[in-house]
PADRENLO-821758 format. One record per residue (C-alpha): residue number from 1; residue in one letter; x, y, z. Coordinates in nm, 3 decimals. Layout:
<nodes>
[NUM,A,[X,Y,Z]]
...
</nodes>
This chain:
<nodes>
[1,X,[-1.093,4.326,2.983]]
[2,X,[-1.208,4.489,2.658]]
[3,X,[-0.994,4.402,2.350]]
[4,X,[-0.796,4.656,2.175]]
[5,X,[-1.057,4.718,1.891]]
[6,X,[-1.317,4.769,2.166]]
[7,X,[-1.098,5.022,2.348]]
[8,X,[-1.061,5.223,2.019]]
[9,X,[-1.452,5.227,1.972]]
[10,X,[-1.493,5.322,2.345]]
[11,X,[-1.250,5.617,2.274]]
[12,X,[-1.475,5.703,1.974]]
[13,X,[-1.788,5.687,2.191]]
[14,X,[-1.608,5.914,2.454]]
[15,X,[-1.476,6.164,2.213]]
[16,X,[-1.812,6.213,2.026]]
[17,X,[-1.990,6.243,2.365]]
[18,X,[-1.745,6.507,2.495]]
[19,X,[-1.781,6.685,2.137]]
[20,X,[-2.167,6.696,2.187]]
[21,X,[-2.134,6.856,2.527]]
[22,X,[-1.886,7.118,2.408]]
[23,X,[-2.113,7.202,2.134]]
[24,X,[-2.410,7.284,2.376]]
[25,X,[-2.185,7.477,2.619]]
[26,X,[-2.368,7.803,2.689]]
[27,X,[-2.649,7.700,2.465]]
[28,X,[-3.027,7.636,2.555]]
[29,X,[-3.272,7.408,2.399]]
[30,X,[-3.434,7.689,2.197]]
[31,X,[-3.092,7.741,2.030]]
[32,X,[-3.159,7.427,1.824]]
[33,X,[-3.466,7.569,1.662]]
[34,X,[-3.260,7.829,1.478]]
[35,X,[-2.919,7.666,1.453]]
[36,X,[-2.919,7.406,1.208]]
[37,X,[-2.546,7.341,1.234]]
[38,X,[-2.582,7.284,1.600]]
[39,X,[-2.872,7.048,1.540]]
[40,X,[-2.690,6.840,1.278]]
[41,X,[-2.368,6.835,1.491]]
[42,X,[-2.554,6.686,1.793]]
[43,X,[-2.720,6.434,1.573]]
[44,X,[-2.403,6.334,1.412]]
[45,X,[-2.240,6.287,1.743]]
[46,X,[-2.526,6.055,1.871]]
[47,X,[-2.500,5.864,1.556]]
[48,X,[-2.111,5.821,1.597]]
[49,X,[-2.176,5.695,1.970]]
[50,X,[-2.432,5.444,1.845]]
[51,X,[-2.227,5.319,1.556]]
[52,X,[-1.923,5.268,1.783]]
[53,X,[-2.142,5.090,2.036]]
[54,X,[-2.287,4.864,1.771]]
[55,X,[-1.937,4.753,1.660]]
[56,X,[-1.826,4.661,2.011]]
[57,X,[-1.791,4.281,2.087]]
[58,X,[-2.061,4.117,2.266]]
[59,X,[-1.810,4.033,2.535]]
[60,X,[-1.737,4.398,2.612]]
[61,X,[-2.104,4.489,2.604]]
[62,X,[-2.182,4.213,2.855]]
[63,X,[-1.871,4.311,3.066]]
[64,X,[-2.025,4.652,3.128]]
[65,X,[-2.405,4.618,3.182]]
[66,X,[-2.437,4.955,3.336]]
[67,X,[-2.426,5.119,2.997]]
[68,X,[-2.754,5.070,2.795]]
[69,X,[-2.602,4.952,2.479]]
[70,X,[-2.927,4.861,2.318]]
[71,X,[-3.070,5.193,2.372]]
[72,X,[-2.756,5.368,2.247]]
[73,X,[-2.769,5.150,1.930]]
[74,X,[-3.151,5.203,1.887]]
[75,X,[-3.113,5.571,1.898]]
[76,X,[-2.855,5.575,1.629]]
[77,X,[-3.062,5.358,1.410]]
[78,X,[-3.361,5.585,1.477]]
[79,X,[-3.161,5.891,1.371]]
[80,X,[-3.013,5.724,1.055]]
[81,X,[-3.332,5.564,0.925]]
[82,X,[-3.587,5.856,1.014]]
[83,X,[-3.354,6.130,0.945]]
[84,X,[-3.637,6.379,0.856]]
[85,X,[-3.857,6.269,1.148]]
[86,X,[-3.632,6.347,1.439]]
[87,X,[-3.748,6.487,1.774]]
[88,X,[-3.502,6.760,1.864]]
[89,X,[-3.648,6.750,2.226]]
[90,X,[-3.522,6.388,2.243]]
[91,X,[-3.186,6.489,2.102]]
[92,X,[-3.151,6.759,2.336]]
[93,X,[-3.248,6.539,2.641]]
[94,X,[-3.006,6.266,2.513]]
[95,X,[-2.703,6.527,2.500]]
[96,X,[-2.801,6.687,2.827]]
[97,X,[-2.913,6.398,3.044]]
[98,X,[-2.781,6.084,2.897]]
[99,X,[-2.436,6.190,2.786]]
[100,X,[-2.292,6.315,3.102]]
[101,X,[-2.336,5.975,3.282]]
[102,X,[-2.230,5.778,2.970]]
[103,X,[-1.892,5.987,2.968]]
[104,X,[-1.843,5.890,3.337]]
[105,X,[-1.873,5.531,3.265]]
[106,X,[-1.680,5.525,2.950]]
[107,X,[-1.392,5.709,3.125]]
[108,X,[-1.392,5.456,3.403]]
[109,X,[-1.388,5.173,3.139]]
[110,X,[-1.105,5.332,2.922]]
[111,X,[-0.907,5.410,3.235]]
[112,X,[-0.952,5.042,3.347]]
[113,X,[-0.868,4.897,3.009]]
[114,X,[-0.537,5.099,2.973]]
[115,X,[-0.390,5.013,3.309]]
[116,X,[-0.083,4.795,3.270]]
</nodes>
């Protein structure tokens, strides 16, 4: 069972994931080309997800191996350190393809962790 600090970080990941999906609602990939605010918002959400993941305890990460923790953290590091060399197609793919299943897994974990 995740520790209290881990549950808080899992909630941060879940909130940022949901935010990213809400930002692209009704949008297409081409919208990122002309909408700097949308691009920056999505990048920031992914950064938050990765930062929260990097601060989870090793026990929490190993307890839920279905989540690709290392990939999530690496994506955050790439966005932070190569901030002007970001592949927007990768950002779009991450949000549209990777976040929906991540949200599903995080919801399961948070629900399990919050059961009395």
